[in-house]
Structure formats: C-alpha cells, structure tokens
MIROTOR-803306 format. One record per atom (N, C-alpha, C): x, y negated, z; residue in one letter. Coordinates in steps of 0.05 Angstrom, whole numbers, padded with zeros to 5 digits, always signed. Example, Ala and Ser with C-alpha at 12.3 -4.5 7.8 and 13.67 -1.06 7.14 Angstrom:
<recs>
+00264+00114+00156A +00246+00090+00156A +00264+00066+00156A +00257+00045+00142S +00273+00021+00143S +00258-00001+00157S 
</recs>
This chain:
<recs>
+01772-02458+01839M +01754-02466+01860M +01767-02460+01887M +01754-02465+01910G +01766-02460+01935G +01785-02482+01943G +01793-02482+01968N +01811-02502+01978N +01840-02493+01974N +01852-02503+01953A +01879-02493+01945A +01901-02502+01964A +01894-02522+01982N +01914-02531+02001N +01917-02513+02025N +01898-02495+02029L +01899-02477+02052L +01906-02449+02043L +01921-02434+02059P +01926-02406+02053P +01902-02389+02057P +01901-02366+02044L +01882-02345+02053L +01894-02332+02078L +01878-02326+02097I +01887-02313+02121I +01880-02283+02120I +01900-02267+02127V +01896-02238+02128V +01901-02229+02157V +01880-02217+02169V +01883-02206+02196V +01891-02177+02194V +01916-02170+02202G +01926-02143+02200G +01949-02140+02182G +01972-02131+02193G +01996-02129+02177G +02003-02100+02170G +01982-02084+02164G +01987-02056+02156G +01990-02054+02126G +01988-02030+02115L +01993-02026+02086L +01974-02042+02069L +01948-02042+02076G +01928-02057+02061G +01932-02087+02062G +01937-02097+02086G +01940-02126+02090G +01965-02136+02076G +01987-02121+02078L +02012-02130+02064L +02009-02128+02034L +01996-02107+02024S +01992-02104+01995S +01975-02127+01984S +01954-02135+01999F +01938-02158+01990F +01955-02184+01991F +01970-02188+02012A +01986-02212+02014A +02006-02213+01991A +02018-02191+01985L +02038-02190+01963L +02025-02196+01936L +02002-02183+01931A +01989-02187+01906A +01980-02217+01903A +01970-02228+01924L +01962-02256+01924L +01985-02275+01920L +02007-02269+01935G +02031-02285+01932G +02042-02284+01904G +02042-02260+01891Q +02051-02257+01864Q +02034-02273+01844Q +02009-02277+01852N +01991-02293+01835N +01994-02323+01841N +02014-02330+01858G +02020-02358+01863G +02004-02372+01884G +01990-02355+01901R +01973-02366+01921R +01986-02363+01949R +01981-02383+01966R +01991-02381+01994R +01974-02362+02010R +01987-02346+02027V +01973-02327+02044V +01987-02325+02071V +01972-02323+02092H +01983-02322+02119H +01973-02296+02133H +01991-02278+02139V +01984-02253+02152V +01987-02256+02183V +01966-02249+02197L +01966-02250+02227L +01967-02221+02237L +01987-02214+02252E +01990-02187+02263E +01990-02188+02293E +01974-02172+02306Q +01972-02173+02335Q +01996-02162+02350Q +02010-02143+02337A +02034-02131+02350A +02057-02151+02352A +02076-02144+02369A +02100-02162+02372A +02118-02161+02348A +02116-02140+02332Q +02130-02140+02306Q +02113-02124+02286Q +02117-02130+02261I +02102-02116+02240I +02116-02090+02235I +02108-02069+02248S +02121-02043+02244S +02101-02021+02249S +02103-01999+02235P +02084-01977+02237P +02092-01955+02256P +02073-01938+02263I +02079-01914+02277I +02096-01896+02259I +02116-01883+02269G +02135-01870+02252G +02130-01841+02244G +02109-01837+02228Y +02103-01810+02218Y +02099-01812+02188Y +02094-01789+02176G +02091-01788+02147G +02063-01794+02137G +02061-01802+02112I +02035-01804+02099I +02038-01793+02071I +02015-01785+02060Q +02014-01775+02032Q +02001-01797+02015Q +02011-01800+01990L +01999-01819+01971L +01996-01804+01944L +01972-01804+01934G +01966-01790+01909G +01976-01807+01885G +01976-01795+01861P +01985-01809+01837P +01968-01834+01831P +01943-01834+01841N +01926-01857+01836N +01937-01883+01847N +01952-01882+01868V +01962-01906+01882V +01983-01921+01864V +01995-01906+01846F +02016-01918+01830F +02005-01939+01810F +01980-01937+01804K +01968-01959+01787K +01970-01985+01802K +01965-01985+01829A +01968-02009+01845A +01998-02016+01849A +02015-01996+01853F +02043-02002+01857F +02055-02014+01831F +02045-02005+01808D +02054-02017+01782D +02047-02046+01782D +02023-02053+01790R +02014-02081+01791R +02032-02097+01809R +02041-02085+01832L +02057-02100+01851L +02087-02099+01845L +02094-02084+01824G +02122-02083+01816G +02139-02066+01835G +02127-02046+01848L +02141-02031+01869L +02144-02001+01863L +02134-01993+01840S +02133-01964+01835S +02160-01950+01837S +02181-01962+01824E +02207-01950+01825E +02219-01949+01853E +02215-01971+01868T +02225-01972+01895T +02211-01950+01913T +02186-01947+01909V +02171-01927+01925V +02180-01899+01917V +02182-01894+01892R +02192-01868+01883R +02219-01861+01895R +02237-01880+01895A +02264-01875+01905A +02264-01868+01935A +02245-01878+01950A +02244-01873+01979A +02228-01849+01986A +02213-01838+01967A +02194-01816+01973A +02204-01789+01967A +02190-01769+01976D +02194-01741+01969D +02171-01732+01951D +02177-01715+01932C +02156-01704+01914C +02153-01674+01921C +02133-01667+01936P +02129-01638+01943P +02122-01622+01919P +02130-01596+01920V +02126-01579+01897V +02096-01572+01893V +02082-01567+01915S +02054-01559+01913S +02039-01568+01938S +02012-01569+01935L +01994-01570+01957L +01985-01541+01963L +01989-01532+01987V +01984-01504+01994V +01966-01503+02019V +01946-01485+02017M +01929-01480+02041M +01930-01451+02048M +01946-01443+02068P +01946-01415+02077P +01925-01412+02099P +01916-01388+02103D +01900-01381+02126D +01918-01382+02151D +01910-01397+02171A +01927-01401+02194A +01932-01376+02211A +01914-01357+02209D +01918-01332+02225D +01934-01312+02209D +01927-01307+02184S +01939-01285+02169S +01964-01295+02153S +01965-01321+02146G +01986-01331+02129G +01980-01328+02099G +01958-01315+02093E +01951-01311+02064E +01945-01338+02051E +01956-01342+02027T +01953-01366+02012T +01925-01367+02000T +01909-01387+02007L +01882-01390+01997L +01881-01409+01973L +01897-01430+01974I +01897-01451+01953I +01927-01458+01947I +01934-01461+01922Q +01960-01471+01915Q +01957-01489+01890Q +01962-01515+01893V +01959-01534+01872V +01987-01545+01864V +01997-01539+01841P +02024-01549+01832P +02023-01579+01830P +02045-01592+01840L +02047-01622+01839L +02070-01632+01822L +02086-01614+01812T +02109-01623+01796T +02110-01610+01769T +02089-01597+01761S +02088-01582+01736S +02084-01601+01712S +02090-01592+01689E +02086-01607+01664E +02056-01614+01661E +02039-01595+01668K +02010-01599+01666K +02001-01621+01685K +02013-01622+01709F +02005-01643+01728F +02012-01670+01717F +02037-01673+01707Y +02045-01700+01698Y +02031-01707+01672Y +02023-01688+01656R +02008-01694+01632R +01981-01706+01639R +01970-01696+01661R +01943-01707+01670R +01946-01733+01685R +01965-01736+01702Y +01965-01758+01721Y +01988-01778+01718Y +02008-01771+01701T +02031-01789+01695T +02049-01794+01719T +02037-01802+01741N +02052-01809+01765N +02054-01786+01785N +02073-01788+01804P +02077-01766+01822P +02057-01766+01846P +02055-01744+01859Y +02043-01742+01886Y +02066-01743+01905Y +02065-01762+01924I +02089-01766+01941I +02081-01763+01971I +02102-01757+01987V +02100-01760+02015V +02123-01779+02023V +02118-01796+02043I +02137-01817+02050I +02133-01824+02080I +02155-01830+02093H +02154-01839+02120H +02139-01866+02120H +02119-01869+02138R +02103-01893+02139R +02120-01918+02143R +02141-01916+02159A +02159-01939+02163A +02172-01947+02136A +02178-01927+02119D +02192-01934+02094D +02174-01948+02075D +02149-01939+02071I +02131-01953+02053I +02123-01980+02064I +02120-01981+02091H +02113-02006+02104H +02135-02027+02100H +02160-02018+02103N +02183-02037+02100N +02187-02046+02071N +02180-02028+02052I +02182-02036+02024I +02162-02059+02019I +02138-02057+02029L +02118-02078+02026L +02126-02103+02042L +02136-02099+02066L +02144-02122+02083L +02167-02138+02070L +02187-02124+02060D +02209-02137+02047D +02200-02152+02022D +02182-02140+02007A +02172-02154+01983A +02156-02179+01990A +02141-02177+02012C +02126-02201+02021C +02145-02223+02029C +02166-02216+02044R +02186-02236+02053R +02201-02249+02030R +02203-02235+02008R +02216-02246+01984R +02197-02264+01967R +02172-02262+01973T +02152-02275+01956T +02144-02303+01967T +02149-02324+01951P +02142-02351+01961P +02112-02353+01967P +02106-02367+01989G +02078-02371+01996G +02067-02351+02015G +02082-02329+02021V +02072-02309+02040V +02084-02315+02068V +02068-02319+02088E +02077-02325+02115E +02067-02303+02133E +02084-02294+02152L +02078-02272+02170L +02080-02282+02199L +02059-02278+02215T +02060-02286+02243T +02052-02263+02260T +02069-02256+02280V +02064-02234+02298V +02054-02245+02325V +02047-02227+02343N +02035-02234+02369N +02010-02252+02365N +01995-02246+02344A +01971-02263+02338A +01947-02244+02338A +01934-02242+02361T +01910-02225+02363T +01885-02241+02357T +01874-02238+02333A +01851-02253+02325A +01826-02244+02340A +01812-02262+02353V +01788-02255+02368V +01764-02271+02360V +01767-02294+02346G +01745-02310+02339G +01747-02319+02310G +01723-02320+02296F +01723-02326+02268F +01701-02346+02262F +01708-02368+02249E +01688-02388+02242E +01689-02394+02212E +01667-02391+02199D +01665-02397+02171D +01654-02426+02169D +01671-02443+02158R +01664-02472+02157R +01656-02480+02128R +01646-02461+02113G +01637-02467+02086G +01659-02477+02068G +01653-02500+02055G +01673-02511+02037G +01699-02520+02050G +01699-02522+02076D +01723-02529+02091D +01740-02505+02098D +01731-02481+02090G +01746-02457+02095G +01738-02443+02121G +01758-02429+02133V +01753-02413+02157V +01773-02421+02179V +01765-02415+02203R +01784-02419+02226R +01785-02394+02242R +01809-02384+02247V +01813-02360+02263V +01825-02369+02290V +01813-02359+02312T +01823-02365+02339T +01836-02340+02350T +01860-02342+02361C +01874-02319+02373C +01870-02319+02403C +01876-02296+02414A +01872-02291+02443A +01887-02311+02460A +01909-02321+02451D +01925-02341+02466D +01917-02370+02461D +01895-02374+02446G +01885-02400+02442G +01893-02414+02416G +01914-02403+02403R +01922-02414+02377R +01900-02412+02356R +01898-02431+02338T +01879-02430+02316T +01894-02432+02290T +01884-02419+02270F +01895-02420+02243F +01873-02426+02223F +01877-02445+02206D +01857-02452+02185D +01865-02440+02159D +01845-02431+02144G +01850-02419+02118G +01827-02424+02099G +01832-02419+02073A +01811-02422+02053A +01791-02399+02055A +01799-02375+02063A +01782-02352+02067A +01797-02333+02085A +01782-02312+02094L +01794-02293+02113L +01789-02264+02103L +01810-02248+02104I +01808-02220+02096I +01814-02203+02121I +01796-02186+02129G +01799-02169+02152G +01811-02142+02142G +01837-02138+02150A +01851-02113+02143A +01861-02101+02170A +01843-02102+02190D +01851-02096+02217D +01841-02068+02227D +01837-02050+02208G +01834-02022+02215G +01807-02014+02225G +01805-01989+02235I +01779-01977+02241I +01766-01991+02265I +01781-02004+02282K +01770-02019+02305K +01768-02049+02299K +01764-02055+02274S +01766-02083+02264S +01747-02102+02279S +01759-02124+02289R +01743-02145+02300R +01729-02162+02277R +01743-02163+02255V +01732-02178+02232V +01707-02164+02222V +01707-02137+02222R +01684-02122+02214R +01660-02129+02232R +01665-02131+02258N +01643-02138+02276N +01630-02164+02268N +01647-02183+02259Y +01636-02209+02250Y +01620-02206+02224Y +01630-02190+02206V +01618-02187+02179V +01593-02170+02180V +01594-02147+02193A +01573-02127+02191A +01560-02120+02218A +01568-02133+02240G +01556-02127+02266G +01572-02105+02280G +01570-02104+02306E +01585-02085+02322E +01572-02058+02321E +01588-02037+02318S +01579-02010+02319S +01603-01992+02324S +01600-01971+02340P +01623-01954+02346P +01631-01937+02322P +01656-01930+02320A +01665-01911+02300A +01653-01884+02307A +01651-01866+02286R +01639-01840+02289R +01661-01820+02296R +01661-01811+02321S +01681-01791+02329S +01672-01764+02318S +01692-01749+02308V +01685-01723+02296V +01692-01700+02315V +01700-01707+02339G +01706-01686+02359G +01732-01672+02356G +01750-01683+02340Y +01776-01671+02336Y +01798-01691+02345Y +01821-01680+02352V +01844-01697+02359V +01868-01687+02343V +01888-01704+02342A +01913-01697+02327A +01937-01703+02345A +01957-01685+02342H +01984-01689+02353H +02003-01692+02330H +02022-01710+02331R +02041-01714+02309R +02069-01712+02320R +02087-01700+02304T +02115-01696+02311T +02132-01697+02286T +02156-01707+02289I +02177-01705+02268I +02201-01691+02280I +02211-01670+02267I +02234-01656+02276I +02256-01656+02254I +02280-01650+02262D +02302-01648+02242D +02297-01623+02225D +02303-01626+02199M +02298-01604+02180M +02313-01578+02188M +02337-01582+02200K +02352-01558+02207K +02340-01542+02230K +02321-01555+02244D +02307-01541+02266D +02282-01526+02258D +02274-01529+02232V +02250-01516+02223V +02255-01486+02223V +02236-01470+02234P +02240-01441+02234P +02245-01429+02207P +02264-01412+02205A +02272-01401+02178A +02250-01385+02165A +02232-01373+02182D +02211-01356+02170D +02186-01372+02164D +02187-01399+02166L +02163-01415+02160L +02161-01417+02129L +02139-01408+02117P +02137-01409+02088P +02131-01437+02078P +02135-01442+02052H +02127-01466+02038H +02139-01491+02050H +02165-01491+02056Q +02178-01514+02070Q +02181-01538+02051Q +02179-01535+02025Q +02182-01557+02006Q +02155-01567+01996Q +02134-01557+02008D +02107-01564+01999D +02093-01581+02020D +02070-01592+02012V +02051-01603+02031V +02032-01579+02038V +02033-01572+02063V +02019-01548+02072V +01997-01555+02092V +01973-01544+02088L +01952-01546+02108L +01943-01518+02116L +01952-01510+02140W +01943-01484+02150W +01915-01487+02161W +01896-01473+02149A +01868-01475+02156A +01860-01454+02176A +01852-01462+02200G +01844-01443+02220G +01815-01449+02230G +01804-01431+02246P +01777-01435+02256P +01777-01458+02277P +01766-01481+02269G +01765-01504+02287G +01791-01519+02289G +01810-01514+02271Y +01835-01529+02272Y +01850-01528+02245Y +01869-01546+02242H +01888-01543+02219H +01914-01555+02227H +01935-01548+02213V +01962-01558+02217V +01973-01566+02190V +01983-01591+02187V +01995-01600+02163V +02025-01605+02167V +02041-01597+02147H +02070-01604+02149H +02082-01608+02121H +02103-01624+02121Y +02118-01629+02096Y +02144-01643+02103Y +02164-01641+02084P +02190-01654+02089P +02188-01684+02082P +02206-01700+02095L +02208-01728+02090L +02237-01736+02087L +02241-01761+02077R +02268-01772+02074R +02287-01753+02060R +02278-01744+02037H +02294-01727+02019H +02302-01701+02033H +02283-01690+02048G +02287-01664+02060G +02303-01663+02085G +02308-01686+02097T +02325-01686+02122T +02308-01684+02147T +02283-01691+02146I +02265-01688+02170I +02239-01675+02161I +02224-01666+02181F +02200-01650+02176F +02177-01661+02192F +02155-01668+02179N +02132-01681+02191N +02111-01659+02197N +02101-01659+02222I +02080-01639+02230I +02057-01654+02243I +02033-01646+02235V +02008-01657+02247V +01991-01633+02254V +01983-01631+02279A +01966-01609+02289A +01939-01621+02297A +01918-01612+02285V +01891-01622+02290V +01872-01600+02300V +01857-01606+02320F +01838-01586+02330F +01815-01599+02345F +01793-01583+02348K +01770-01592+02363K +01779-01598+02391K +01771-01621+02401D +01779-01630+02427D +01764-01616+02449D +01778-01599+02465P +01764-01585+02486P +01759-01602+02511P +01772-01626+02511A +01769-01644+02534A +01766-01672+02524A +01743-01679+02512P +01741-01705+02498P +01743-01728+02518P +01740-01724+02543G +01743-01746+02562G +01771-01756+02565G +01791-01740+02555H +01819-01749+02556H +01824-01774+02539H +01809-01776+02516G +01814-01798+02499G +01842-01799+02489G +01854-01823+02489D +01881-01827+02480D +01902-01828+02502D +01894-01818+02526L +01912-01819+02548L +01938-01804+02542L +01960-01815+02553R +01986-01803+02549R +01990-01781+02570R +01978-01758+02565V +01981-01736+02583V +01989-01712+02566V +01999-01691+02579T +02007-01668+02563T +01983-01649+02559T +01984-01634+02537H +01961-01618+02530H +01969-01590+02522H +01990-01580+02534E +02000-01553+02527E +01978-01532+02530E +01962-01533+02551E +01942-01513+02556E +01921-01513+02533E +01912-01537+02525D +01893-01540+02503D +01905-01527+02478D +01929-01535+02471V +01941-01526+02446V +01946-01496+02446V +01956-01485+02468N +01961-01456+02469N +01935-01441+02465N +01913-01451+02476H +01888-01437+02474H +01878-01438+02445H +01879-01461+02432V +01869-01465+02405V +01884-01447+02385V +01910-01446+02388Y +01926-01432+02368Y +01934-01404+02377Y +01919-01392+02395A +01926-01366+02406A +01929-01344+02385A +01913-01345+02364N +01914-01324+02343N +01929-01333+02318N +01943-01356+02319A +01956-01366+02295A +01979-01348+02286A +01986-01351+02261H +02009-01337+02249H +02034-01342+02265H +02051-01322+02269P +02075-01325+02287P +02093-01348+02278P +02097-01352+02253A +02114-01374+02244A +02102-01401+02251A +02075-01402+02249L +02061-01427+02256L +02063-01432+02286L +02061-01411+02302K +02063-01414+02331K +02091-01424+02339K +02111-01414+02325T +02138-01424+02331T +02140-01454+02325T +02129-01462+02303L +02130-01490+02296L +02115-01507+02316L +02091-01497+02325L +02075-01512+02344L +02089-01515+02371L +02106-01495+02377S +02120-01497+02403S +02140-01520+02403S +02145-01532+02380M +02164-01554+02378M +02150-01581+02378M +02123-01581+02380M +02108-01605+02379M +02111-01623+02404M +02111-01649+02399N +02110-01668+02421N +02080-01672+02428N +02073-01664+02453L +02044-01664+02460L +02038-01687+02480L +02055-01707+02482E +02050-01729+02500E +02028-01747+02491E +02024-01749+02465R +02004-01768+02455R +01985-01753+02436R +01959-01759+02439R +01940-01748+02420R +01924-01771+02408R +01916-01768+02383W +01900-01788+02370W +01871-01777+02366W +01851-01791+02375V +01823-01783+02371V +01815-01791+02343V +01805-01772+02327L +01799-01777+02299L +01770-01786+02295L +01767-01805+02278A +01740-01817+02274A +01739-01828+02245A +01714-01833+02236D +01710-01848+02212D +01685-01865+02216D +01674-01876+02194R +01649-01891+02195R +01632-01884+02171R +01606-01889+02173D +01589-01886+02150D +01595-01908+02129D +01592-01902+02104P +01595-01924+02084P +01574-01946+02088P +01582-01971+02083I +01565-01994+02085I +01566-02011+02060I +01545-02027+02056R +01545-02045+02033R +01555-02073+02040R +01555-02079+02065Q +01562-02107+02074Q +01592-02109+02077Q +01605-02117+02055W +01635-02119+02055W +01644-02147+02060W +01626-02167+02060S +01634-02194+02064S +01612-02210+02076S +01619-02233+02087R +01600-02252+02098R +01612-02280+02094R +01599-02296+02076G +01610-02322+02070G +01638-02320+02059G +01657-02332+02072R +01685-02332+02063R +01702-02312+02077R +01689-02291+02088V +01703-02270+02102V +01697-02243+02089V +01718-02228+02083A +01715-02201+02070A +01733-02181+02084A +01727-02155+02079L +01741-02133+02091L +01755-02116+02070L +01776-02102+02079L +01789-02082+02062L +01800-02059+02078L +01804-02037+02065G +01816-02013+02077G +01799-02002+02099G +01812-01992+02121D +01798-01979+02143D +01779-01998+02157D +01782-02024+02154A +01763-02042+02166A +01735-02039+02154A +01733-02030+02129V +01707-02028+02116V +01700-01999+02111V +01719-01981+02104H +01712-01954+02097H +01732-01934+02108H +01735-01933+02135P +01753-01913+02146P +01744-01884+02140P +01763-01867+02134T +01757-01840+02124T +01773-01819+02140T +01762-01795+02141L +01778-01773+02152L +01801-01767+02133L +01820-01751+02143Q +01845-01747+02128Q +01844-01725+02107Q +01821-01714+02103S +01818-01690+02086S +01830-01693+02058S +01826-01716+02045L +01836-01721+02018L +01862-01737+02018L +01872-01744+02042A +01897-01759+02044A +01896-01785+02028A +01873-01800+02031Q +01869-01823+02014Q +01864-01849+02030Q +01867-01848+02056G +01862-01873+02072G +01880-01896+02064G +01906-01891+02063A +01925-01912+02054A +01920-01919+02025A +01916-01899+02009G +01911-01904+01980G +01888-01922+01975G +01866-01918+01989M +01842-01935+01986M +01847-01963+01994M +01863-01967+02016A +01869-01994+02025A +01886-02009+02005A +01905-01995+01993I +01923-02008+01973I +01908-02014+01948I +01890-01996+01939E +01873-02001+01916E +01855-02025+01921E +01842-02026+01945D +01825-02049+01952D +01841-02075+01949D +01865-02075+01960A +01881-02100+01962A +01886-02111+01934A +01895-02094+01916V +01901-02104+01889V +01876-02112+01874V +01855-02096+01877C +01829-02103+01865C +01819-02131+01874C +01819-02135+01900L +01808-02160+01911L +01826-02184+01903L +01852-02180+01906A +01870-02202+01899A +01867-02211+01870A +01864-02191+01852D +01862-02198+01823D +01834-02209+01816D +01814-02200+01830L +01787-02212+01826L +01787-02241+01834L +01799-02247+01857L +01800-02275+01866L +01815-02292+01846L +01838-02282+01836H +01854-02297+01817H +01839-02301+01791H +01826-02280+01781S +01812-02282+01755S +01788-02300+01757S +01776-02303+01781M +01752-02320+01785M +01759-02347+01797M +01785-02354+01795D +01794-02381+01804D +01786-02387+01833D +01788-02366+01849Y +01783-02368+01878Y +01755-02379+01884Y +01736-02369+01868D +01707-02373+01874D +01700-02350+01893D +01702-02355+01919Y +01700-02333+01938Y +01673-02319+01937Y +01652-02334+01934E +01625-02321+01933E +01623-02301+01910E +01633-02309+01886R +01632-02291+01863R +01650-02267+01867R +01675-02272+01875A +01695-02251+01878A +01686-02231+01900A +01677-02241+01923F +01669-02224+01945F +01644-02208+01938F +01627-02219+01920S +01604-02204+01911S +01611-02182+01891S +01630-02188+01874E +01638-02168+01854E +01655-02146+01866E +01670-02152+01887Y +01689-02133+01899Y +01676-02106+01907Y +01655-02105+01922P +01643-02079+01928P +01630-02066+01904P +01622-02081+01884R +01612-02069+01860R +01633-02052+01847R +01659-02061+01849R +01681-02046+01837R +01690-02022+01855R +01687-02026+01882R +01701-02008+01900R +01682-01990+01917R +01657-01998+01921L +01640-01984+01940L +01636-01955+01934L +01628-01948+01910V +01622-01920+01904V +01647-01903+01906V +01669-01913+01896R +01694-01897+01898R +01702-01892+01927R +01702-01913+01943S +01711-01910+01971S +01690-01893+01987S +01664-01897+01982A +01644-01881+01996A +01646-01852+01988A +01652-01847+01963R +01655-01819+01955R +01679-01806+01969R +01701-01821+01973I +01723-01811+01988I +01715-01804+02017I +01700-01823+02029Q +01691-01818+02057Q +01673-01793+02059Q +01654-01791+02041L +01634-01769+02043L +01647-01742+02034L +01663-01743+02014A +01677-01718+02005A +01696-01708+02027A +01709-01727+02041S +01727-01720+02062S +01713-01706+02085S +01688-01715+02091R +01672-01701+02111R +01666-01672+02103R +01659-01669+02077E +01652-01642+02067E +01677-01624+02069E +01700-01634+02061L +01724-01618+02062L +01732-01612+02090L +01727-01630+02109W +01733-01625+02137W +01720-01600+02146W +01695-01596+02138E +01681-01571+02146E +01693-01547+02132E +01702-01550+02108V +01715-01528+02093V +01741-01520+02107V +01757-01539+02114Y +01783-01533+02127Y +01779-01518+02153Y +01759-01525+02168H +01756-01515+02196H +01735-01494+02199H +01726-01482+02177A +01704-01463+02178A +01711-01440+02197A +01689-01431+02210E +01692-01409+02230E +01672-01387+02223E +01678-01363+02233G +01659-01341+02230G +01653-01334+02201G +01627-01329+02196I +01618-01321+02169I +01624-01344+02148I +01621-01369+02157A +01627-01391+02139A +01656-01389+02128A +01674-01380+02145R +01702-01378+02137R +01705-01356+02116R +01691-01334+02120E +01693-01312+02100E +01681-01321+02073E +01659-01336+02074V +01647-01346+02050V +01666-01366+02036V +01678-01383+02051R +01698-01402+02039R +01720-01387+02025R +01731-01367+02038D +01754-01353+02026D +01746-01338+02001D +01722-01326+02001A +01712-01312+01978A +01708-01332+01954A +01698-01356+01961G +01694-01375+01940G +01719-01386+01927G +01741-01384+01942L +01767-01394+01932L +01781-01374+01914L +01773-01349+01915Q +01787-01328+01900Q +01784-01333+01870Q +01805-01330+01856G +01805-01332+01826G +01807-01361+01816G +01808-01380+01833R +01811-01408+01824R +01840-01413+01815R +01843-01428+01793G +01870-01433+01783G +01876-01463+01783G +01900-01469+01772E +01910-01496+01772E +01890-01516+01760E +01879-01509+01736D +01861-01528+01723D +01835-01532+01739D +01826-01511+01753D +01802-01515+01770D +01806-01536+01791D +01829-01536+01804Y +01834-01556+01824Y +01838-01584+01812Y +01852-01585+01790Y +01856-01611+01777Y +01829-01623+01769Y +01811-01606+01758D +01785-01615+01750D +01770-01627+01774D +01773-01615+01797C +01760-01625+01821C +01772-01651+01831C +01798-01655+01826L +01812-01678+01837L +01816-01701+01817L +01808-01697+01792D +01812-01718+01772D +01801-01745+01781D +01777-01745+01793W +01764-01770+01800W +01780-01785+01821W +01795-01771+01838V +01812-01783+01858V +01839-01792+01845V +01853-01773+01833W +01880-01777+01826W +01884-01793+01800W +01864-01795+01783K +01867-01812+01759K +01864-01841+01765K +01856-01848+01789G +01856-01876+01798G +01831-01891+01793G +01830-01915+01803D +01807-01932+01801D +01807-01944+01773D +01787-01938+01757P +01787-01948+01729P +01783-01979+01728P +01775-01991+01750S +01770-02020+01749S +01795-02036+01754S +01817-02023+01764L +01841-02038+01769L +01854-02046+01742L +01862-02071+01742V +01874-02082+01717V +01903-02071+01715V +01909-02061+01691E +01936-02051+01687E +01956-02074+01689E +01980-02067+01699A +02002-02088+01702A +02011-02097+01674A 
</recs>
C-alpha cells in the first residue's frame, strides 16, 4: 500500500533519522533525509551506547563496524565527588556481563558513529540526503502523500513524513501541538582533551565514571581507543537567564565544585567553559503520529542522560518503525498505530526512570546520606538485575 513512487521523507539527519533511512533503504524503499544544517555532521563529543542497541545494529549490518570504532570501558563507576569513595561499580567486560547481554557496552565519538551511519546511507540505493533544508511547513494530503515546505520556499513531496528533528521538533508541534520542553534547571559543559593531559592521579581512567556530588555530577571516559578523553560537567544552573549564550562561566563552576575531590578539581580546570547546554526533557505522550506523519527519537520521547539511552532509544525506534512499515506493506495507518504499542512503554520507562536517577545522582544533605547507605553491600548481580530491562533490548525488534 502507500504511494510507492514517492520517497518517505525524514526531517532530521541525526542518529535516529539516519538509522531509519538506512533501514528503509535496505528494505528497498526510497527515502529522502532533509537536514537543516549546512552539512550532516554532529557536535564532536562522546556518547554511550548500551548492549541493547546492538540488536538494532545487527539488523542494519553495522555491528562489527561500530565495535571497531568504539571503546569498551571496563566498568561503570560512581564515586562520591567530594570524598572520592566508590559508591557503585558495575563490571562491563566480565564473563558474567557477556553471558547476560552478549554484546558490549561501548563509548564512541559521536562523529564516528554518525559517519558510520552516513557512509552506510550513501552506499544504499534509494537514500537521498539534502542539507540546508529547514522544514517549517507540513501538509498531509491523504492518499497523495505529504508535502514539506522549507524556510527557503522549496517543497518536497513524499509518501509519508518521519520527524526525527530532536527535542525542539517542529514536526512534533504538527503532530502533538506546541509545548515547551521541561527544563530541569541543570546545565552541561562538554570538553575533549588529549589522553596524555589527563591528571595522573585521576582514578578510573579506563572506565565510564560519574562523580556524584550535591547538585552536580561529572562524567568522563576515554574515546578513540584511549587517545582522547571526554568530560561532561553538569550542575544546577545558578544563572538560568544565561541560557545557551556563549559566555564564560568560571565563577559558576568554581563555586559549584568548591568542595570536589582534588583530582576532580584538576580535571575541571581543563574544561572549556565557553558553551553550556541547558538540559531538558519532556513528559511521555501517546500521540506519536497524525495521519501520514510520525515521530521518532528525541522528537517524541526526549530523556535526561541518567541512563545514557537517548541515542539508543532513537536507533531502536528507527529499526522498529522501518520494519513495521515494511512488514505491513506501507500501510501507514496500521504501521503508525502499531508503532507506539511496541515502543511507548519502553521509551516512557526510560524517560521516567532517568528522572528518578537524576535525583539519586544529585542528592544533597540527608538524602545523600540515605542514598549512600542504600548502596552499601550491592554487588554485580544486583546492578545487572536492575538494568536487565534496559540492556537486554527491545523484545519487539525483529532479529536480523
């Protein structure tokens, strides 16, 4: 069913949009990706991908390529940011880990995973990529498909439209109505440094580390086979009026981390503070589509970073939706109706659990003492039991 002469249009050339385009192209369908930027390229920092994402990578035929470009950290570690005491340590390369999850937990430079997907799309017949295309208008023409209008007046016709345009999605506004993202009152600074410049006394340099402090956390891990080091510093915004302005924030940062562990302070002194990202998410919604227009990834279920699953959820969405469309012979109404039945509860659980963990990471005062006491005595299996529902993957995804 559907108009086979027209491509599906994807608004957004990020990880979710490219994964969907690739999956659709591999199913023999034409797809046209519209990206508003002058080139399809990501911000150059690291991301984490759990073993669950490899079920989707297997489907896309990219697992070995991704593994070769990624680093496999030894453990997930959460030290107390003031004392340095290890509160949580979850092994990621043990025999027990692989027995449970089969696939690795990886960290990878966002540009590297993005380029792997981009190269695969360029090699796939039927996948077209257009940059400098800021989609601002959407028209559902029923059986005649959809029309997308760009800011410069160009129009593109397609059989259906997929909004993969992130937390500030214009397509979401069309599907579910306009509403602001939910600011959580925290900001992030991101920096990459050369591995040789990492302070010698910084512990856990081969791990994914989240230093948990009162009202803040710092994440770091190695990238590109241990040659560079990714750092993210997150804290309550003492000056929310600054927004995303490119101003320096040394005074804010020095105040927030005044009592931090000395090794952590040394690392923070190397941060690039010219740019901050205001962190936000949205409440889960049921309205994932409207007519021949559907959403995926952060456009429909943006999440906080607590479970490191934002990219993973977008890639899972992409493969699920592409395969539903293919299996239902591009009956858009049926496929778009079934899609949230497969994905809503899983993605909403990620969103809501991430909010709960956010409070755990940033606990202050008595709540912090209660958290630390509750973590005592927990072992490897306890953490795996808690994470099975995330890391074992989406059971609805069709095996490759």
